[in-house]
N, C-alpha and C positions, 0 to 999 in steps of 0.2 A: 662233862669235859673229859677228853681222853687223858690217860696217865702220861706224863712226860718222863720217858725212860732215859737212862744214861746213855744208851746207844743213839737216841735221837739228839741229845745234846752234843755228843761227840762228833756226830755226822755234821751238824750245823757248824761246830767250831772248825772242823776240817775245811769246810767250804769258805768260811769267812774270816778266820784268824781272830775272832772276837773272844773275849774272856768267857770262861765256862758259865759263870753266873749270869752274864749278859745274855748268853745263848738260852739258858733256862728261862729267864724272865721273858725273852722274846717269844719262845715257844709257848709259854703259859698264856701270854697276851694273845697269841694267835690261835689258841685252842688246838695246838699240836700241828697246825699247818706249816710245814717247813718252808714253803715258798713265801708265805706271808711273813713268817718269822725273819727270813732273810731281808725282806724289804724293811721291816721294823728296825733291824740292826743298821741298815744303810741310813735310815733317817736319824738314828741316835748317834751312830759312830762315824758317819760320813763314808767316804769312798773306801776306807780301809776294809770294811766289811764286804765289799764287792770285788776287790782286786784278786782274791783267791778263788772266786766262784767258778772260774773255768778250769780248775785243776782236774786232771784226768781221773776218772772213776772206773776204768776198766783197762784190761791189758790188751796188747796187740802190737802191730807195727804199721808204719806207713811206708809204702813202696812206690817208686815212680819209674817210668820208662819214657825215654825221649828219642825221637828219630827225626831230626830236622824240625819242621814245623808241625809235626804230629807228636802228641805225647799224652800221658795219663798218669794220674796219681790215685792210689787206692788205699783204703784202710781195711786190714784184715785182723779181726779180733780173736783172742783166745782167753783162757780163764786166769792164767798166772803169769807172772813175769818170767818165771823159769822157762816157759815154752817160747817166749819171744827170742830166746838165744838158741833155740833148736834149729839145726841146719836144714832139716826137711821143711819146717814151718817157714823159715826165711826164704828158702828156694821156691816154695809154693807162692808166697806173696809176690816175689819178683816175677815169677812166671805169669801170674794173673795180671799184673800191671802191663807186662809186654803184650799179652793177648788182648787186653782192652784197647791198648794203643793201636794195635794192628787191625782189629776187627770192628771196633766201635759198637759194642752191644748196647741195646736200648736201656737195660736195667740190670739189677743184680741177678734176677732170675735168668736172664739171657746169658750172663757171664757163666753160669753153671753149666750151660749146654755147649760151651766152646770146647774144642778138642784139646786134651792134655793127658800126657802119661808121665807119671813120676813115682818113684819108689815102688814100682811094680803095680801101681794103681792106675785106672783109667777106664774107658777112653775119654772121659770128659772131666772138666774142672770139678763138677759136683761129685763124680766118682772118686777123684783124688782127695777131695776134702773129706768125704766119708771114710776113705781108707786111712788117711792120716789121723783121724779121730780115734780109730781103732788102734793104730800103731802107737800113737803118743799117749793115748788115754785121757785126752782132754778135748772138750768141745771147742770148735772154732767156726768162724763165720766171715763172709765177705760182707762188710757193713755198707760201704759207699764208695763211689768213685767219680772222677771228673775227667772227661777226655777232651782234648783240644785238637781240632783239625780244621780250623778256619783259615789257615794260611798265615797267621801272624807269627812273629818271632816268639820263641818260648825260652824262658830261663827257669831253672828250678833249684831248690835247695832243700836238702834233708839234714835235719839236726838229729844225728843219730838215726834211730828208727822210730822215734816217738812224734816228731813234728815234720810235716812236709809242706812245701810251698811251690806253686807254679805261678809264674807271672807271664801274661801275654803282653807284648810290647812292640814298639818300633823304635829303633835307635841303637844305643850302645849295649853290647852284651855285658860289659863290666858293670854299668849302671843298673841294669835290670837284675843282675845277680846280687848287687848291693841291696837293691829294694827287696828282693826275696829273703835275704838274711835279716833285714830290718823287720819284715812282716813276721818272721818266725820269732823274733825277740819281743816285739811290741804288740803283736796280735790285733791288728785293726779289724773293725767289723765290716768295713766297706772301703771302696776306693775313694769316694768323696762323701761329704756330708749329705748330699742329696740322695745317696744310695744307701744310707743306713736304714735297716729295716724299721718300718713304722712301729712295730711292737716294742722294739728297744727304745725308741724315742718316747713313746707313751709311758713306758715303765719308768724311764728317767724323769719324765715330767711329773708323774704322780709322786715319786719319791721327793723331788725338789719342792713340790707344792706342800707336802707334809712338813718338810723341814722349815720352809719359809713361813708357814702358818704359825709355827712355834715362836717366831720372832716377836709376834704381837704388833707388828707394824701395819700401817694402813694398807688397804686392799691394792691400791695402785702400786705401792712400793713392793708388796708381795709379788704382784704380777711381774714386775721388772726383775725381781730376784730369781723367779722361776725361769723366765726366759733367758736370763744370763747363765743360769746353771745348765740349761738345755744346750745353749750354744757352746758352752765350755766342754760339755760332754761330747757334742758332735765333732769338735776339733780333736779331742783326745782319742776318738775311735775311728777317725777317717784317715786313711793312709796318707793322702797328699797333704793334709794339714798337720800330721804328726811331726815333731822335731826329729830329724834324721839322726839315727844312733851314732853315725860317724861324723856328724857336723862339728867342724873344727871350732866354730864360734859358739856352739851349744844352742844356736837359734835357727839355723837353716832348716827348713821343712823338707820333707821328702819331695814334695811338688817342686820346690825351688831347686833342689839338687838335680832332679830329672831334667828340668828345663835347661839347667846350665850345661847338660851333657847332650842336649838335643834329643832326649828320649821321652817317649810318651807311653805311660802304662795304660793299657786297655782294660785290664781286669786281673784278678788273681784268685787263686784257691788256697785256703789255709786249712790243713787237717791236723788236729791234735788227737792223738790216740785216746779213745774213750770219752771224748768231749760230749757232754750231755747224756751219757749213759749212767743210769743209777746202778751202783754196785752194792750188793748186799753187805751190810756191816754187822758182824756177829757180836752179840752182847754176851761175852764170855762169862761175865759175872752171873748173869741171869741163867746161863746154860749150866754152870756149875751148881748154882743154887737149886735148879730143877733136878739135877742128877742126885744131889744130896737128899732132897725131899722124897724123890722116888725110892732111894735106897732105904730111907727110914720107913717108908710105907710097906716095904716087903716083909 
């Protein structure tokens, strides 16, 4: 069995908000498998252990460019929070978003070939990126983007530079902007329950089954408990089923709100900086210990 280090425990705690000892126990039970340990905590501690799982793990910014019914949102990453406030880095991200909206590149590699000159670097986006790496002294990359050009109405919302949302819709601009702000706050996984990714549903079903099995109830009751948990999960992560953050009665769903304004949401994109990226966590205690040991050995 692999050793459970302090850095492993700290990283799991940062993702789950679970107590340190519970994190260590879960990692031990999972033989050091962080993903499995997180599932174990979900079973033992309920949803609390999963609510912080989407916290960002890398630095960068989200930029957007809109021109009528054509628009784009892009994530550009860097190594430290300090660089996310650098004017050249911010200008680069904004320029990349505008170029994607205008030219519709097929993928990130194609973005790099688009024409761009900035800070004396060019003539392509890739040349500017490499130039800024040398100038700023930190690595940076274009991670992902989404372009809209299907003719539908577009609304977008940027929460600072770390969260970006684009909503494709028909109807009220105000209602669509409200929906975009709701998405940034509540982070739904899909527009409707039918569109929630199958892997998320299966993961939730597995966790619900493990929790229900611990109840000791008959199999038919356990099956109903599992299905109830899955249906509850689907409502919690589906935009149209979520309770609207501005609901005056605390009950109105986003779907009901949009219907009341004669607005239809066709789809959305939500980008959170660093989402899903593993970020190196330094074990400073171990590093110091290693340095001391090395010094003694000299």
